[in-house]
N, CA, C and O of each residue as an XYZ file, in Angstrom:
840
protein
N     -20.343     -0.985      5.362
C     -19.684      0.141      6.019
C     -18.264     -0.257      6.430
O     -18.073     -1.252      7.128
N     -17.293      0.503      6.005
C     -15.889      0.224      6.341
C     -15.529      0.883      7.666
O     -15.699      2.091      7.833
N     -15.033      0.086      8.604
C     -14.670      0.575      9.937
C     -13.205      1.016      9.926
O     -12.324      0.267      9.502
N     -12.958      2.236     10.396
C     -11.629      2.837     10.277
C     -11.068      3.203     11.642
O     -11.770      3.750     12.492
N      -9.801      2.896     11.834
C      -9.027      3.322     13.000
C      -7.994      4.329     12.517
O      -7.331      4.093     11.507
N      -7.844      5.459     13.227
C      -6.812      6.428     12.893
C      -5.902      6.610     14.106
O      -6.361      6.651     15.248
N      -4.596      6.718     13.830
C      -3.610      6.900     14.890
C      -2.646      7.999     14.481
O      -1.947      7.884     13.475
N      -2.615      9.071     15.274
C      -1.710     10.192     15.017
C      -1.511     10.943     16.325
O      -2.464     11.151     17.076
N      -0.282     11.348     16.597
C      -0.003     11.990     17.881
C      -0.286     13.484     17.888
O      -0.127     14.131     18.923
N      -0.701     14.045     16.762
C      -1.054     15.469     16.707
C      -2.579     15.601     16.811
O      -3.296     15.178     15.905
N      -3.076     16.180     17.900
C      -4.532     16.263     18.111
C      -5.287     16.919     16.968
O      -6.380     16.478     16.615
N      -4.715     17.971     16.383
C      -5.408     18.662     15.292
C      -5.550     17.740     14.085
O      -6.608     17.687     13.458
N      -4.472     17.011     13.763
C      -4.517     16.071     12.646
C      -5.514     14.958     12.936
O      -6.280     14.551     12.062
N      -5.497     14.472     14.170
C      -6.393     13.378     14.546
C      -7.854     13.807     14.407
O      -8.678     13.057     13.884
N      -8.171     15.016     14.878
C      -9.550     15.522     14.738
C      -9.904     15.721     13.270
O     -11.031     15.452     12.856
N      -8.940     16.191     12.487
C      -9.205     16.383     11.065
C      -9.497     15.079     10.354
O     -10.393     15.005      9.514
N      -8.736     14.049     10.695
C      -8.973     12.734     10.099
C     -10.334     12.185     10.505
O     -11.053     11.608      9.689
N     -10.678     12.371     11.774
C     -11.979     11.900     12.265
C     -13.119     12.592     11.525
O     -14.103     11.956     11.149
N     -12.978     13.895     11.319
C     -14.016     14.655     10.606
C     -14.112     14.224      9.147
O     -15.204     14.108      8.592
N     -12.948     13.986      8.533
C     -12.940     13.566      7.134
C     -13.641     12.222      6.971
O     -14.439     12.040      6.051
N     -13.346     11.297      7.851
C     -13.983      9.970      7.781
C     -15.483     10.081      8.025
O     -16.273      9.390      7.381
N     -15.875     10.950      8.953
C     -17.299     11.141      9.238
C     -18.047     11.732      8.047
O     -19.261     11.564      7.931
N     -17.328     12.422      7.162
C     -17.967     13.047      5.998
C     -18.290     12.050      4.896
O     -19.007     12.374      3.948
N     -17.758     10.830      5.020
C     -17.956      9.808      3.984
C     -18.981      8.795      4.471
O     -18.777      8.137      5.491
N     -20.080      8.672      3.744
C     -21.176      7.787      4.160
C     -20.770      6.317      4.189
O     -21.432      5.507      4.837
N     -19.683      5.963      3.492
C     -19.270      4.572      3.453
C     -18.266      4.195      4.522
O     -17.833      3.045      4.590
N     -17.885      5.164      5.368
C     -16.886      4.927      6.407
C     -17.443      5.246      7.775
O     -18.294      6.123      7.922
N     -16.959      4.531      8.778
C     -17.309      4.853     10.160
C     -16.056      4.747     11.022
O     -15.275      3.807     10.875
N     -15.868      5.702     11.911
C     -14.696      5.727     12.785
C     -14.949      4.846     14.000
O     -15.912      5.052     14.739
N     -14.071      3.855     14.201
C     -14.228      2.966     15.353
C     -13.152      3.191     16.410
O     -13.193      2.597     17.488
N     -12.182      4.061     16.091
C     -11.149      4.351     17.072
C     -10.251      5.471     16.607
O      -9.948      5.587     15.419
N      -9.818      6.309     17.560
C      -8.872      7.391     17.287
C      -7.875      7.406     18.433
O      -8.253      7.609     19.587
N      -6.605      7.193     18.121
C      -5.586      7.066     19.156
C      -4.421      8.002     18.868
O      -4.124      8.309     17.714
N      -3.767      8.450     19.936
C      -2.637      9.353     19.790
C      -1.299      8.674     19.968
O      -0.260      9.332     19.918
N      -1.304      7.370     20.176
C      -0.057      6.647     20.383
C      -0.253      5.176     20.027
O      -1.378      4.703     19.866
N       0.866      4.465     19.909
C       0.793      3.031     19.634
C       0.122      2.295     20.787
O      -0.673      1.381     20.572
N       0.447      2.700     22.007
C      -0.147      2.064     23.173
C      -1.657      2.191     23.210
O      -2.363      1.233     23.521
N      -2.150      3.386     22.889
C      -3.598      3.593     22.864
C      -4.238      2.733     21.780
O      -5.312      2.168     21.983
N      -3.577      2.636     20.632
C      -4.124      1.847     19.535
C      -4.203      0.369     19.908
O      -5.187     -0.306     19.609
N      -3.161     -0.119     20.561
C      -3.130     -1.530     20.940
C      -4.136     -1.859     22.037
O      -4.504     -3.018     22.225
N      -4.583     -0.824     22.764
C      -5.555     -1.047     23.836
C      -6.987     -1.103     23.322
O      -7.897     -1.492     24.054
N      -7.190     -0.710     22.054
C      -8.544     -0.723     21.493
C      -9.027     -2.154     21.293
O      -8.234     -3.051     21.007
N     -10.324     -2.360     21.443
C     -10.862     -3.715     21.361
C     -11.724     -3.951     20.131
O     -11.882     -5.096     19.706
N     -12.288     -2.895     19.546
C     -13.159     -3.082     18.381
C     -12.324     -3.220     17.121
O     -11.480     -2.372     16.830
N     -12.560     -4.290     16.372
C     -11.761     -4.573     15.179
C     -12.116     -3.631     14.028
O     -13.286     -3.541     13.654
N     -11.136     -2.932     13.460
C     -11.386     -2.105     12.276
C     -11.147     -2.896     10.998
O     -10.577     -3.987     11.024
N     -11.591     -2.330      9.885
C     -11.283     -2.905      8.577
C     -10.012     -2.292      7.997
O      -9.216     -2.964      7.342
N      -9.848     -0.996      8.260
C      -8.677     -0.255      7.765
C      -8.119      0.587      8.906
O      -8.870      1.249      9.623
N      -6.795      0.557      9.072
C      -6.129      1.423     10.040
C      -5.258      2.419      9.290
O      -4.499      2.044      8.397
N      -5.372      3.691      9.658
C      -4.566      4.758      9.060
C      -3.591      5.233     10.137
O      -3.999      5.844     11.125
N      -2.304      4.948      9.942
C      -1.321      5.157     10.999
C      -0.259      6.175     10.605
O       0.262      6.153      9.490
N       0.051      7.069     11.545
C       1.180      7.971     11.357
C       2.464      7.147     11.417
O       2.531      6.152     12.139
N       3.474      7.555     10.667
C       4.728      6.809     10.655
C       5.494      6.964     11.964
O       6.041      5.997     12.492
N       5.529      8.193     12.481
C       6.305      8.476     13.696
C       5.359      8.743     14.865
O       4.609      9.719     14.860
N       5.405      7.874     15.854
C       4.559      8.000     17.031
C       5.433      8.183     18.269
O       6.594      7.772     18.258
N       4.911      8.784     19.329
C       5.750      9.064     20.505
C       6.272      7.822     21.209
O       7.275      7.885     21.920
N       5.605      6.702     21.018
C       6.019      5.480     21.709
C       6.269      4.321     20.745
O       6.175      3.154     21.128
N       6.585      4.648     19.505
C       6.853      3.569     18.564
C       6.849      4.025     17.118
O       6.797      5.216     16.810
N       6.904      3.052     16.263
C       6.970      3.259     14.820
C       5.671      2.760     14.200
O       5.186      1.685     14.552
N       5.104      3.544     13.273
C       3.841      3.165     12.667
C       3.904      1.852     11.914
O       2.921      1.112     11.872
N       5.052      1.554     11.316
C       5.188      0.301     10.582
C       5.153     -0.883     11.539
O       4.486     -1.885     11.280
N       5.877     -0.756     12.647
C       5.842     -1.826     13.652
C       4.447     -1.978     14.245
O       3.983     -3.096     14.469
N       3.780     -0.855     14.497
C       2.416     -0.904     15.018
C       1.498     -1.600     14.020
O       0.671     -2.427     14.404
N       1.642     -1.267     12.747
C       0.824     -1.909     11.722
C       1.015     -3.407     11.701
O       0.050     -4.159     11.558
N       2.247     -3.844     11.841
C       2.533     -5.274     11.862
C       1.863     -5.951     13.066
O       1.314     -7.046     12.948
N       1.915     -5.285     14.220
C       1.302     -5.854     15.423
C      -0.219     -5.917     15.291
O      -0.842     -6.903     15.687
N      -0.808     -4.866     14.735
C      -2.261     -4.852     14.561
C      -2.698     -5.939     13.575
O      -3.729     -6.583     13.771
N      -1.914     -6.137     12.524
C      -2.237     -7.190     11.560
C      -2.101     -8.574     12.183
O      -2.834     -9.498     11.834
N      -1.162     -8.705     13.104
C      -1.010     -9.983     13.789
C      -2.256    -10.291     14.624
O      -2.684    -11.441     14.724
N      -2.824     -9.247     15.218
C      -4.038     -9.422     16.014
C      -5.254     -9.638     15.129
O      -6.090    -10.502     15.395
N      -5.339     -8.830     14.060
C      -6.492     -8.877     13.157
C      -5.991     -9.152     11.735
O      -5.720     -8.198     11.005
N      -5.860    -10.395     11.319
C      -5.249    -10.737     10.022
C      -5.937    -10.122      8.812
O      -5.301     -9.925      7.777
N      -7.214     -9.819      8.925
C      -7.925     -9.239      7.773
C      -7.763     -7.726      7.688
O      -8.224     -7.106      6.729
N      -7.119     -7.135      8.673
C      -6.960     -5.685      8.708
C      -6.080     -5.189      7.569
O      -5.063     -5.802      7.243
N      -6.479     -4.081      6.974
C      -5.664     -3.395      5.974
C      -5.064     -2.154      6.633
O      -5.758     -1.435      7.352
N      -3.780     -1.903      6.389
C      -3.075     -0.821      7.077
C      -2.467      0.154      6.079
O      -1.737     -0.239      5.170
N      -2.783      1.442      6.267
C      -2.186      2.521      5.484
C      -1.291      3.359      6.387
O      -1.675      3.703      7.505
N      -0.102      3.686      5.901
C       0.749      4.658      6.580
C       0.424      6.033      6.001
O       0.370      6.204      4.783
N       0.207      7.012      6.882
C      -0.074      8.385      6.472
C       0.982      9.272      7.117
O       1.045      9.374      8.342
N       1.815      9.915      6.298
C       2.963     10.625      6.841
C       3.421     11.732      5.895
O       3.005     11.787      4.738
N       4.278     12.607      6.401
C       4.920     13.608      5.554
C       6.202     13.062      4.942
O       6.798     13.703      4.076
N       6.629     11.889      5.384
C       7.923     11.326      5.003
C       7.793     10.505      3.721
O       7.125      9.471      3.705
N       8.435     10.971      2.647
C       8.325     10.281      1.356
C       9.627      9.618      0.942
O       9.825      9.330     -0.238
N      10.534      9.365      1.913
C      11.802      8.761      1.499
C      11.602      7.307      1.075
O      10.729      6.609      1.592
N      12.414      6.872      0.140
C      12.258      5.554     -0.475
C      12.341      4.422      0.531
O      11.573      3.463      0.457
N      13.270      4.529      1.472
C      13.444      3.444      2.431
C      12.189      3.209      3.263
O      11.812      2.066      3.520
N      11.544      4.297      3.682
C      10.336      4.152      4.502
C       9.201      3.524      3.709
O       8.464      2.686      4.227
N       9.061      3.930      2.446
C       7.997      3.372      1.607
C       8.216      1.876      1.400
O       7.304      1.073      1.596
N       9.427      1.513      1.006
C       9.722      0.110      0.732
C       9.664     -0.717      2.016
O       9.181     -1.849      2.001
N      10.153     -0.158      3.126
C      10.102     -0.886      4.394
C       8.661     -1.144      4.811
O       8.339     -2.217      5.323
N       7.790     -0.154      4.591
C       6.388     -0.302      4.936
C       5.729     -1.413      4.127
O       5.057     -2.280      4.685
N       5.921     -1.385      2.827
C       5.297     -2.387      1.966
C       5.947     -3.749      2.159
O       5.272     -4.777      2.115
N       7.251     -3.753      2.371
C       7.939     -5.006      2.618
C       7.517     -5.654      3.922
O       7.645     -6.869      4.078
N       7.008     -4.850      4.878
C       6.526     -5.379      6.150
C       5.122     -5.957      6.032
O       4.563     -6.458      7.008
N       4.555     -5.884      4.828
C       3.229     -6.457      4.626
C       2.096     -5.480      4.812
O       0.932     -5.881      4.825
N       2.414     -4.181      4.961
C       1.342     -3.188      5.074
C       0.755     -2.933      3.694
O       1.291     -3.401      2.690
N      -0.339     -2.195      3.645
C      -1.151     -2.166      2.435
C      -1.156     -0.849      1.676
O      -1.832     -0.725      0.654
N      -0.412      0.132      2.164
C      -0.368      1.381      1.426
C       0.411      2.454      2.152
O       0.725      2.331      3.336
N       0.714      3.507      1.419
C       1.532      4.603      1.925
C       1.045      5.878      1.246
O       1.129      6.014      0.026
N       0.536      6.805      2.043
C      -0.044      8.042      1.512
C       0.580      9.218      2.250
O       0.811      9.143      3.457
N       0.851     10.295      1.539
C       1.448     11.476      2.156
C       0.377     12.406      2.712
O      -0.733     12.483      2.186
N       0.729     13.109      3.781
C      -0.237     13.979      4.451
C      -0.620     15.199      3.626
O      -1.618     15.855      3.926
N       0.152     15.513      2.597
C      -0.232     16.648      1.757
C      -1.163     16.231      0.620
O      -1.461     17.028     -0.270
N      -1.617     14.984      0.655
C      -2.586     14.516     -0.348
C      -3.919     15.235     -0.164
O      -4.260     15.660      0.940
N      -4.659     15.362     -1.246
C      -5.997     15.929     -1.151
C      -6.884     15.012     -0.302
O      -6.686     13.797     -0.301
N      -7.858     15.577      0.421
C      -8.765     14.734      1.208
C      -9.418     13.637      0.381
O      -9.607     12.521      0.866
N      -9.763     13.947     -0.864
C     -10.406     12.946     -1.715
C      -9.456     11.790     -2.005
O      -9.887     10.642     -2.114
N      -8.159     12.091     -2.130
C      -7.185     11.028     -2.384
C      -7.092     10.094     -1.184
O      -6.998      8.877     -1.346
N      -7.118     10.667      0.027
C      -7.041      9.834      1.223
C      -8.288      8.970      1.366
O      -8.187      7.785      1.680
N      -9.456      9.551      1.139
C     -10.684      8.756      1.211
C     -10.668      7.634      0.180
O     -11.061      6.505      0.473
N     -10.211      7.951     -1.025
C     -10.121      6.932     -2.068
C      -9.136      5.837     -1.664
O      -9.368      4.657     -1.928
N      -8.036      6.232     -1.025
C      -7.037      5.256     -0.577
C      -7.631      4.309      0.457
O      -7.365      3.108      0.421
N      -8.430      4.836      1.375
C      -9.056      4.001      2.406
C     -10.016      3.001      1.756
O     -10.008      1.815      2.088
N     -10.835      3.488      0.835
C     -11.781      2.594      0.158
C     -11.049      1.532     -0.660
O     -11.449      0.368     -0.668
N      -9.975      1.935     -1.348
C      -9.216      0.975     -2.156
C      -8.565     -0.080     -1.280
O      -8.589     -1.267     -1.605
N      -7.984      0.350     -0.171
C      -7.348     -0.597      0.747
C      -8.375     -1.589      1.284
O      -8.086     -2.777      1.430
N      -9.570     -1.097      1.574
C     -10.619     -1.965      2.120
C     -11.001     -3.072      1.149
O     -11.439     -4.141      1.574
N     -10.843     -2.831     -0.151
C     -11.189     -3.837     -1.155
C     -10.023     -4.770     -1.466
O     -10.160     -5.690     -2.272
N      -8.873     -4.534     -0.828
C      -7.731     -5.414     -1.026
C      -6.666     -4.897     -1.957
O      -5.706     -5.610     -2.246
N      -6.808     -3.661     -2.442
C      -5.809     -3.114     -3.352
C      -4.614     -2.555     -2.586
O      -4.752     -2.071     -1.462
N      -3.452     -2.626     -3.204
C      -2.280     -1.953     -2.677
C      -2.374     -0.489     -3.055
O      -2.669     -0.173     -4.207
N      -2.131      0.413     -2.113
C      -2.324      1.842     -2.339
C      -1.008      2.589     -2.180
O      -0.337      2.476     -1.154
N      -0.647      3.352     -3.206
C       0.502      4.247     -3.122
C       0.064      5.628     -3.544
O      -0.380      5.824     -4.676
N       0.187      6.607     -2.630
C      -0.095      7.990     -2.995
C       0.931      8.472     -4.006
O       1.958      7.825     -4.211
N       0.656      9.607     -4.639
C       1.521     10.084     -5.718
C       2.968     10.238     -5.269
O       3.880      9.780     -5.958
N       3.189     10.875     -4.125
C       4.556     11.048     -3.646
C       5.208      9.732     -3.278
O       6.409      9.549     -3.475
N       4.423      8.823     -2.747
C       4.965      7.521     -2.350
C       5.345      6.690     -3.568
O       6.364      5.999     -3.554
N       4.532      6.753     -4.626
C       4.862      5.976     -5.817
C       6.130      6.515     -6.464
O       6.907      5.747     -7.031
N       6.350      7.823     -6.389
C       7.590      8.394     -6.903
C       8.778      7.893     -6.082
O       9.857      7.647     -6.619
N       8.565      7.746     -4.780
C       9.636      7.238     -3.925
C       9.986      5.802     -4.282
O      11.154      5.416     -4.246
N       8.976      5.012     -4.626
C       9.232      3.625     -5.028
C      10.069      3.598     -6.299
O      10.986      2.787     -6.427
N       9.755      4.478     -7.231
C      10.523      4.542     -8.473
C      11.983      4.881     -8.179
O      12.881      4.395     -8.867
N      12.223      5.698     -7.179
C      13.593      6.088     -6.832
C      14.318      5.017     -6.028
O      15.542      5.041     -5.899
N      13.556      4.089     -5.495
C      14.160      3.105     -4.584
C      15.135      2.193     -5.326
O      14.882      1.784     -6.459
N      16.229      1.888     -4.683
C      17.202      0.950     -5.250
C      17.367     -0.270     -4.359
O      17.887     -1.297     -4.796
N      16.925     -0.160     -3.109
C      17.040     -1.295     -2.192
C      15.971     -2.317     -2.512
O      14.900     -1.966     -3.006
N      16.254     -3.575     -2.235
C      15.293     -4.657     -2.437
C      14.738     -5.124     -1.114
O      15.492     -5.374     -0.174
N      13.433     -5.245     -1.031
C      12.801     -5.823      0.146
C      12.750     -7.332     -0.041
O      12.441     -7.788     -1.142
N      13.036     -8.123      0.977
C      13.112     -9.566      0.820
C      11.774    -10.260      0.664
O      11.735    -11.430      0.283
N      10.668     -9.569      0.948
C       9.374    -10.209      0.901
C       8.584     -9.731     -0.302
O       8.862     -8.656     -0.834
N       7.607    -10.509     -0.741
C       6.771    -10.123     -1.878
C       5.334     -9.908     -1.438
O       4.417    -10.006     -2.254
N       5.121     -9.613     -0.141
C       3.768     -9.366      0.341
C       3.103     -8.236     -0.423
O       1.896     -8.263     -0.662
N       3.903     -7.229     -0.809
C       3.345     -6.074     -1.488
C       2.795     -6.425     -2.869
O       2.094     -5.611     -3.470
N       3.093     -7.610     -3.380
C       2.570     -8.033     -4.676
C       1.477     -9.081     -4.544
O       1.077     -9.693     -5.534
N       0.992     -9.289     -3.326
C       0.059    -10.389     -3.076
C      -1.287    -10.215     -3.767
O      -2.057    -11.170     -3.866
N      -1.584     -9.002     -4.247
C      -2.855     -8.788     -4.961
C      -2.820     -9.347     -6.379
O      -3.858     -9.423     -7.037
N      -1.642     -9.740     -6.856
C      -1.515    -10.248     -8.221
C      -1.729    -11.757     -8.262
O      -1.381    -12.470     -7.322
N      -2.315    -12.240     -9.382
C      -2.434    -13.682     -9.536
C      -1.130    -14.243    -10.121
O      -0.209    -13.487    -10.429
N      -1.059    -15.547    -10.268
C       0.184    -16.193    -10.675
C       0.656    -15.719    -12.049
O       1.848    -15.477    -12.240
N      -0.247    -15.584    -12.991
C       0.129    -15.131    -14.330
C       0.636    -13.693    -14.305
O       1.614    -13.370    -14.978
N      -0.016    -12.834    -13.539
C       0.421    -11.442    -13.434
C       1.797    -11.348    -12.792
O       2.622    -10.532    -13.204
N       2.051    -12.184    -11.777
C       3.375    -12.214    -11.157
C       4.425    -12.633    -12.176
O       5.527    -12.084    -12.209
N       4.074    -13.608    -13.005
C       5.000    -14.102    -14.024
C       5.324    -13.011    -15.036
O       6.480    -12.832    -15.417
N       4.296    -12.282    -15.469
C       4.491    -11.201    -16.431
C       5.328    -10.087    -15.825
O       6.263     -9.597    -16.459
N       5.000     -9.683    -14.601
C       5.739     -8.600    -13.966
C       7.203     -8.995    -13.746
O       8.096     -8.166    -13.919
N       7.454    -10.242    -13.370
C       8.830    -10.703    -13.172
C       9.640    -10.595    -14.461
O      10.811    -10.217    -14.427
N       9.025    -10.922    -15.592
C       9.721    -10.825    -16.877
C       9.985     -9.360    -17.241
O      11.034     -9.034    -17.796
N       9.037     -8.490    -16.929
C       9.244     -7.057    -17.175
C      10.370     -6.524    -16.293
O      11.205     -5.741    -16.746
N      10.386     -6.954    -15.038
C      11.464     -6.559    -14.127
C      12.809     -7.034    -14.676
O      13.826     -6.362    -14.508
N      12.809     -8.199    -15.336
C      14.040     -8.758    -15.896
C      14.479     -8.038    -17.165
O      15.531     -8.349    -17.723
N      13.673     -7.070    -17.628
C      14.073     -6.249    -18.758
C      13.467     -6.615    -20.092
O      13.814     -6.010    -21.106
N      12.560     -7.601    -20.125
C      11.947     -7.992    -21.390
C      10.923     -6.958    -21.845
O      10.258     -6.326    -21.025
N      10.804     -6.796    -23.154
C       9.784     -5.916    -23.713
C       8.448     -6.634    -23.734
O       8.373     -7.836    -23.477
N       7.385     -5.886    -24.043
C       6.057     -6.500    -24.141
C       6.046     -7.626    -25.168
O       5.489     -8.694    -24.914
N       6.659     -7.392    -26.326
C       6.693     -8.417    -27.373
C       7.483     -9.634    -26.932
O       7.109    -10.768    -27.234
N       8.573     -9.404    -26.220
C       9.382    -10.525    -25.737
C       8.635    -11.344    -24.685
O       8.729    -12.571    -24.660
N       7.892    -10.652    -23.816
C       7.089    -11.355    -22.818
C       6.029    -12.204    -23.517
O       5.807    -13.360    -23.154
N       5.380    -11.621    -24.521
C       4.348    -12.345    -25.263
C       4.930    -13.600    -25.907
O       4.321    -14.670    -25.864
N       6.110    -13.461    -26.501
C       6.758    -14.593    -27.143
C       7.152    -15.658    -26.117
O       6.980    -16.852    -26.366
N       7.673    -15.236    -24.980
C       8.107    -16.177    -23.946
C       6.929    -16.986    -23.399
O       7.065    -18.174    -23.105
N       5.772    -16.333    -23.265
C       4.611    -16.991    -22.653
C       3.625    -17.544    -23.682
O       2.577    -18.078    -23.319
N       3.970    -17.412    -24.979
C       3.109    -17.909    -26.062
C       1.715    -17.290    -25.985
O       0.700    -17.974    -26.120
N       1.697    -15.963    -25.763
C       0.442    -15.214    -25.715
C       0.503    -14.063    -26.709
O       1.582    -13.657    -27.141
N      -0.664    -13.546    -27.065
C      -0.715    -12.402    -27.969
C      -0.200    -11.150    -27.274
O      -0.366    -10.991    -26.064
N       0.421    -10.264    -28.037
C       0.941     -9.017    -27.468
C      -0.186     -8.212    -26.820
O       0.012     -7.602    -25.770
N      -1.360     -8.210    -27.439
C      -2.507     -7.489    -26.895
C      -2.895     -8.057    -25.534
O      -3.276     -7.309    -24.633
N      -2.802     -9.356    -25.386
C      -3.120     -9.987    -24.100
C      -2.164     -9.503    -23.017
O      -2.582     -9.209    -21.897
N      -0.883     -9.421    -23.355
C       0.108     -8.942    -22.390
C      -0.170     -7.482    -22.018
O      -0.080     -7.109    -20.849
N      -0.502     -6.672    -23.001
C      -0.816     -5.263    -22.721
C      -2.002     -5.153    -21.768
O      -1.990     -4.332    -20.851
N      -3.018     -5.974    -21.982
C      -4.188     -5.960    -21.106
C      -3.817     -6.401    -19.695
O      -4.278     -5.814    -18.716
N      -2.981     -7.441    -19.591
C      -2.589     -7.929    -18.272
C      -1.710     -6.904    -17.544
O      -1.811     -6.760    -16.326
N      -0.859     -6.201    -18.272
C      -0.035     -5.150    -17.657
C      -0.925     -4.035    -17.124
O      -0.674     -3.495    -16.047
N      -1.964     -3.694    -17.876
C      -2.922     -2.694    -17.406
C      -3.592     -3.154    -16.116
O      -3.802     -2.356    -15.202
N      -3.927     -4.443    -16.044
C      -4.518     -4.995    -14.822
C      -3.532     -4.914    -13.658
O      -3.916     -4.589    -12.534
N      -2.271     -5.208    -13.929
C      -1.233     -5.156    -12.893
C      -1.108     -3.742    -12.341
O      -1.059     -3.549    -11.126
N      -1.056     -2.769    -13.219
C      -0.948     -1.367    -12.792
C      -2.135     -0.990    -11.914
O      -1.972     -0.319    -10.895
N      -3.331     -1.423    -12.309
C      -4.525     -1.115    -11.527
C      -4.510     -1.775    -10.165
O      -4.824     -1.135     -9.161
N      -4.151     -3.044    -10.116
C      -4.151     -3.766     -8.841
C      -3.112     -3.224     -7.873
O      -3.349     -3.179     -6.666
N      -1.960     -2.811     -8.397
C      -0.907     -2.284     -7.533
C      -1.122     -0.821     -7.172
O      -0.381     -0.258     -6.367
N      -2.142     -0.206     -7.772
C      -2.493      1.190     -7.491
C      -1.330      2.142     -7.757
O      -1.110      3.096     -7.012
N      -0.588      1.869     -8.831
C       0.460      2.777     -9.266
C      -0.013      3.483    -10.529
O      -1.063      3.147    -11.077
N       0.765      4.463    -10.990
C       0.300      5.292    -12.095
C       0.626      4.725    -13.472
O      -0.048      5.055    -14.448
N       1.631      3.892    -13.565
C       2.034      3.422    -14.880
C       2.889      2.160    -14.776
O       3.197      1.681    -13.685
N       3.257      1.643    -15.931
C       4.041      0.416    -16.041
C       5.393      0.547    -15.339
O       5.840     -0.376    -14.658
N       6.040      1.706    -15.512
C       7.366      1.904    -14.915
C       7.311      1.790    -13.396
O       8.210      1.214    -12.784
N       6.266      2.334    -12.785
C       6.135      2.254    -11.333
C       5.836      0.826    -10.883
O       6.293      0.396     -9.825
N       5.068      0.094    -11.691
C       4.807     -1.311    -11.366
C       6.100     -2.108    -11.404
O       6.340     -2.947    -10.536
N       6.932     -1.851    -12.402
C       8.218     -2.541    -12.504
C       9.109     -2.172    -11.321
O       9.796     -3.033    -10.770
N       9.104     -0.892    -10.926
C       9.901     -0.457     -9.782
C       9.443     -1.157     -8.510
O      10.262     -1.525     -7.668
N       8.140     -1.339     -8.375
C       7.607     -2.031     -7.201
C       8.039     -3.496     -7.205
O       8.375     -4.058     -6.162
N       8.026     -4.101     -8.381
C       8.499     -5.473     -8.497
C       9.969     -5.601     -8.130
O      10.372     -6.564     -7.477
N      10.762     -4.635     -8.549
C      12.187     -4.640     -8.191
C      12.358     -4.484     -6.682
O      13.190     -5.155     -6.070
N      11.559     -3.587     -6.084
C      11.657     -3.367     -4.642
C      11.318     -4.628     -3.871
O      11.811     -4.837     -2.763
N      10.468     -5.474     -4.462
C      10.071     -6.722     -3.814
C      11.055     -7.862     -4.076
O      10.906     -8.965     -3.550
N      12.061     -7.573     -4.897
C      13.022     -8.616     -5.201
C      12.478     -9.666     -6.146
O      12.947    -10.804     -6.140
N      11.483     -9.301     -6.967
C      10.825    -10.265     -7.856
C      11.763    -10.703     -8.970
O      12.427     -9.875     -9.593
N      11.813    -11.987     -9.215
C      12.657    -12.552    -10.274
C      11.873    -13.585    -11.052
O      11.030    -14.280    -10.484
N      12.139    -13.700    -12.359
C      11.425    -14.700    -13.159
C      11.829    -16.103    -12.731
O      12.969    -16.337    -12.329
N      10.876    -17.041    -12.822
C      11.168    -18.431    -12.510
C      11.976    -19.040    -13.646
O      11.908    -18.593    -14.791
N      12.729    -20.053    -13.308
C      13.563    -20.714    -14.333
C      12.688    -21.548    -15.268
O      13.199    -22.179    -16.194
């Protein structure tokens, strides 16, 4: 059973999230807070926290960072109406685990919570589009931590502009092997396609090793 904390300053939204989580047999609500202060006062450790970006007494990204500091195994999703590129990249660059828009279907949000609980990076459709639009680089690569060393190497070469065939030649692997690994990368990063995975790598400042 995945334990979920939700934080949102709008009572109607908070009740809606609580009801949605209660409708899923694999989830249980362990806390519902209307502010960062209330969230920080909670004592029961959740597995996944779903946080509004804008709170009356703080920022959801900062709150997520503080909660992760307290509970290192915690996975944090930002849930917001704000799809601007800077917020998405700042959230992932801060080491949070996903970004979902409030206009997502309920099933998408439930799927995002389950995916985050298993360690996947989660980007809702609007958020992944924002990543593609992003031009700023985040200095950290926490958002790529779900990838293994070989996948990081492949993604770095793709970010550097190499084609699939060129990557295969550089790494002395079959082209089919590279295609399979790229498919794995897309799945682990929870993006829709190769282009979005490359955009995420760029946002993380990923560069090929010498």
